[in-house]
MIBAMAR-612481 format. One record per residue: residue number from 0; x, y, z of N, C-alpha, C in turn. Coordinates in steps of 0.02 Angstrom, whole numbers. Each point is the difference from the previous one (the first is absolute). Example, Ala and Ser with C-alpha at 12.3 -4.5 7.8 and 13.67 -1.06 7.14 Angstrom:
residues 2
0 660 -284 390 -45 59 0 45 60 0
1 -18 53 -36 42 59 3 -39 55 37
This chain:
residues 193
0 12209 -2108 2041 -37 -66 47 -8 42 91
1 -84 8 -53 -21 -18 92 18 -20 34
2 13 6 82 -3 -34 53 -64 -6 51
3 -58 39 -46 -75 -11 45 -23 -76 -7
4 -5 -14 48 -40 -84 4 -54 14 -44
5 -32 -47 -50 -66 27 5 -64 46 12
6 26 -62 102 -78 9 31 14 59 42
7 42 32 -28 30 71 54 -68 70 -27
8 -21 48 63 -45 14 -32 46 64 -17
9 13 30 -78 6 94 -25 -7 35 46
10 31 15 15 48 60 58 -55 66 11
11 -77 -5 -48 -8 65 13 -69 -71 56
12 -18 -68 -28 -62 -21 14 22 -25 88
13 76 -4 44 11 -19 24 -5 64 48
14 28 64 -22 -30 39 53 -58 30 0
15 -40 -25 -45 -113 12 22 42 -64 49
16 27 -42 -13 -54 -96 52 68 60 60
17 44 45 19 19 -27 44 -22 56 68
18 -49 60 -60 -10 35 20 -79 -4 39
19 -45 -5 -22 -56 -84 4 0 -47 69
20 48 -29 23 23 -33 22 -12 51 47
21 78 36 7 -35 79 47 -21 29 26
22 -56 -11 -35 -84 22 38 -23 -24 62
23 13 -63 -37 -46 -74 44 69 -3 33
24 27 37 24 -11 -3 64 32 50 52
25 -9 27 -35 6 66 12 -79 -19 27
26 -47 -2 7 -100 -13 -16 12 -30 64
27 41 -44 12 8 -43 29 31 17 68
28 24 10 10 37 63 54 -46 70 14
29 -21 4 -38 -64 45 63 -81 -49 16
30 26 -12 -29 -83 -38 35 10 -40 67
31 38 -30 -2 68 -45 23 -26 36 49
32 37 91 36 -23 24 51 -26 36 46
33 -72 -12 -49 -69 5 26 -9 -46 20
34 -91 16 57 -55 -19 11 -34 -11 -34
35 -37 -40 13 -67 14 -91 -30 57 5
36 -16 30 100 -19 81 -29 13 48 -50
37 37 -4 29 68 41 -16 19 -24 -116
38 -27 -21 8 42 -18 -87 -95 6 2
39 -58 -9 29 -63 32 -38 1 59 11
40 15 30 11 -7 78 48 -19 53 -48
41 -34 33 -41 15 66 -36 7 69 46
42 31 40 -33 -2 61 28 -55 31 -18
43 -24 -15 -20 -58 78 3 -81 -77 -61
44 -36 37 -19 -8 8 -21 -21 -12 -82
45 -20 -41 -27 60 -25 -103 55 27 4
46 35 -16 47 105 -20 12 -4 -61 31
47 28 -45 -64 12 -65 7 51 -28 67
48 17 -43 3 2 -50 69 60 -9 -41
49 56 -51 57 63 -27 -60 -32 -61 32
50 -18 -6 -30 -78 -68 -24 -26 19 -89
51 -15 68 29 -44 4 -69 49 14 -58
52 47 55 13 66 -26 -38 22 -52 -6
53 -9 -26 -1 84 -108 -37 -77 -17 12
54 -60 -2 -13 -51 -16 -19 -62 30 -79
55 60 69 -11 -13 39 -34 49 -23 -70
56 63 -36 37 41 -14 -25 -28 -64 -75
57 -28 -63 93 -2 -55 -63 -57 7 -47
58 -63 38 -8 -76 56 13 54 2 -80
59 67 38 -35 49 22 -17 11 -78 -56
60 12 -30 30 43 -51 -23 -47 -49 -23
61 -78 -8 2 -27 -38 -44 -54 19 -47
62 27 90 18 4 14 -80 5 -21 -70
63 115 5 40 39 46 -64 8 -102 -3
64 40 -27 63 2 -90 -56 -24 -21 -46
65 -66 19 -11 -11 -40 -84 0 38 -57
66 28 63 14 10 60 -90 82 -31 30
67 20 9 69 81 -56 -7 25 -52 -40
68 -75 -23 -3 1 -82 -28 -12 -8 -68
69 -35 59 -10 -21 1 -90 76 25 -54
70 14 55 58 72 45 -41 50 -42 -7
71 -1 -39 30 76 -50 -24 -24 -80 -2
72 -66 5 -5 -6 -74 -89 -17 37 -62
73 -55 73 5 23 17 -76 114 29 -26
74 3 24 77 75 -4 -53 18 -78 6
75 7 -38 40 34 -79 -17 -11 10 -68
76 -76 18 -12 -9 -33 -103 2 19 -25
77 28 82 -5 0 65 -66 94 -30 3
78 41 -49 34 57 18 16 24 36 28
79 -19 53 37 12 59 57 83 0 28
80 50 -20 -20 67 -6 23 34 49 37
81 50 33 11 91 22 26 -6 0 72
82 65 -17 -42 26 -14 98 -12 61 57
83 -2 85 -47 6 39 63 82 38 -17
84 17 43 70 -57 20 9 -41 41 -61
85 -80 19 54 -50 37 -88 -25 77 50
86 -4 30 -41 2 76 16 -96 -13 4
87 -23 38 26 -52 8 -11 -51 85 -26
88 -38 -32 -6 -33 62 -44 -53 78 60
89 -14 60 -23 3 63 52 -83 -51 26
90 -67 -32 0 -40 10 5 -3 -46 63
91 57 -76 -16 19 -41 46 57 52 49
92 27 6 -13 39 41 56 -75 67 48
93 4 4 -4 -70 55 -14 -42 -33 77
94 -12 -60 -8 -78 -55 41 68 3 66
95 57 -29 -15 48 -6 27 17 58 54
96 -3 44 -16 -10 32 30 -53 47 65
97 -44 -26 -53 -43 3 40 -49 -50 52
98 21 -45 -15 14 -48 57 31 -24 68
99 56 57 -12 60 -20 62 -25 58 70
100 27 -2 49 -1 3 53 -29 84 5
101 49 40 -61 -20 73 22 -18 47 -87
102 -55 -28 -25 -24 14 -27 -20 40 -40
103 14 84 -47 1 55 7 -107 7 -3
104 -45 -39 -21 -48 -4 -10 -26 -62 36
105 -56 12 27 -75 -51 62 -22 -73 -37
106 -43 -46 -49 -5 -31 -23 -58 -10 47
107 -98 -14 42 -25 -10 4 15 -97 -18
108 -3 -38 33 46 -103 -3 -112 20 -75
109 13 -34 -35 -78 -41 -19 -35 -24 57
110 -65 -1 5 -2 -32 53 -26 -80 9
111 28 -55 -69 33 -61 -17 92 6 46
112 23 22 -17 52 16 92 -16 -32 62
113 -65 41 -13 -6 24 86 8 -70 53
114 30 10 69 1 -45 34 -99 -20 46
115 37 -63 -7 -63 -38 50 27 16 72
116 -83 42 29 15 -1 30 12 -70 72
117 20 39 71 -25 -60 29 48 -77 -43
118 36 -5 -16 65 -35 -4 8 -24 51
119 19 -58 17 64 -43 58 75 38 -59
120 26 -4 104 98 2 -42 21 -35 -46
121 -31 -86 42 50 -62 -23 -63 3 -74
122 -31 34 -30 -50 -2 -72 38 43 -66
123 6 69 42 46 45 5 43 -22 -43
124 73 -25 46 41 -10 -4 33 -61 -43
125 -47 -41 29 23 -60 -56 -18 -1 -74
126 -55 34 4 3 53 -88 27 3 -26
127 36 99 27 66 -1 9 42 -47 -31
128 66 -33 48 36 -43 -26 -20 -22 -60
129 -57 -49 -18 -8 -39 -57 -18 56 -85
130 0 51 31 -7 69 -72 96 14 3
131 17 -15 49 58 10 -43 50 -63 -32
132 -14 -57 13 24 -58 -9 -32 9 -78
133 -54 23 18 -22 0 -103 16 38 -36
134 0 83 27 56 46 -44 64 -45 -4
135 41 -20 25 57 -5 1 30 -86 -57
136 -79 -22 25 -14 -58 -76 -10 25 -92
137 -51 54 32 -15 50 -66 102 13 -37
138 13 48 52 83 5 18 43 -68 -62
139 5 -75 30 49 -57 -53 -51 -6 -49
140 -64 22 -9 -28 18 -70 29 26 -36
141 9 69 -18 14 54 -23 45 -1 -3
142 60 -52 37 66 -40 -7 20 28 -81
143 48 47 -17 -21 -16 -79 11 61 -10
144 -69 15 -31 -45 10 -35 13 91 12
145 -10 23 -76 25 89 -1 -98 20 39
146 45 26 53 -42 36 51 -2 76 -32
147 2 34 -48 2 36 -14 -60 28 -67
148 28 -61 -19 -79 -39 -63 -78 -34 5
149 18 -14 52 -55 -67 53 -31 72 -14
150 -90 -14 19 -8 28 21 -55 -19 49
151 -28 54 71 -45 -55 49 -53 72 -19
152 -69 -10 2 -63 46 2 1 16 87
153 -7 71 5 -36 -32 67 -67 5 34
154 10 -45 73 -96 -20 5 -7 29 -3
155 -13 81 8 -47 83 32 -1 19 -53
156 31 -4 -64 -44 48 -61 72 -60 -67
157 -66 -67 -44 29 -42 -29 48 26 -55
158 -44 79 -26 59 23 -58 45 44 21
159 37 -3 68 65 15 -1 40 -73 9
160 65 14 -31 20 -68 -23 67 45 44
161 64 -39 15 34 14 27 44 -74 -28
162 62 28 55 66 -27 -77 3 -51 100
163 -7 -74 -31 41 -31 62 -3 -18 65
164 104 4 -42 48 41 63 -24 83 72
165 -43 33 -54 -44 57 39 -44 -14 33
166 -67 -67 -29 -39 -32 64 35 -27 49
167 67 -38 39 5 -12 16 22 70 45
168 64 28 -29 34 70 45 -52 21 44
169 -98 20 -17 -17 28 -10 -60 -21 93
170 42 -85 -4 -35 -61 10 27 34 83
171 79 6 18 53 -3 13 -20 70 20
172 -12 45 -4 11 81 14 -84 8 24
173 -56 -38 -10 -44 -4 3 3 -2 99
174 44 -87 -29 -38 -59 109 45 64 17
175 64 31 -12 73 45 62 -69 80 -12
176 -55 20 -18 -26 36 31 -49 -20 40
177 -17 -44 2 -75 -37 24 39 -22 88
178 45 -17 1 66 -14 54 11 42 59
179 53 56 -51 4 64 28 -79 2 40
180 -58 35 -64 -97 8 72 9 -26 37
181 2 -84 20 14 -18 18 36 32 59
182 78 2 2 28 -21 50 -23 109 40
183 -43 17 -25 6 82 0 -93 -11 73
184 -47 -46 -19 -41 -9 46 46 -22 85
185 34 -18 -34 29 -28 81 44 112 42
186 -17 23 -18 -18 49 -3 16 59 7
187 -77 2 -3 -55 11 -5 -47 15 74
188 5 58 16 -50 22 71 -47 -46 4
189 19 -22 73 -46 -36 43 9 -73 -14
190 45 -28 -70 50 -81 -4 -48 -31 70
191 -18 -71 -10 8 -18 125 78 -39 -37
192 31 22 57 58 -31 -2 -36 -46 47
């Protein structure tokens, strides 16, 4: 007999939840230490500020949340349940590795995922926190699903379908990547102190 409550999160889902909460706290600490001018400062023309790094994550969430919804709903309709842990295919593992802080291949963000110039710190941070809550809500909805068999279409290339668990892992890795990029802005020559 299982000792887990029926409402408890599966370990894999709970780990994703913990990581999204950690990323939200890291972004809050980063932004809280900066003035408005520092938050919006660009290291060079065409290079993103801290604000733009975070707003890029907001734009990505706007694209990914609907496809997560579709993938979760489809998996529920099809009865794709399994307790895990889950093993992901090579495509899912590849996407996670390409999205992380140290990718071996750099790819430009699709225009749909570009940050909106000039957004205030309040707007960027409020949206970022809200999207972290929404990711966690999707994790709760996916609890108990077979994260390896359930599929999610990539918002950048709808023909590409990733395992649901790989999509969550890709978002975590992608957020780590751009938070690291935002921290590097603070070390750039000319950063206003």
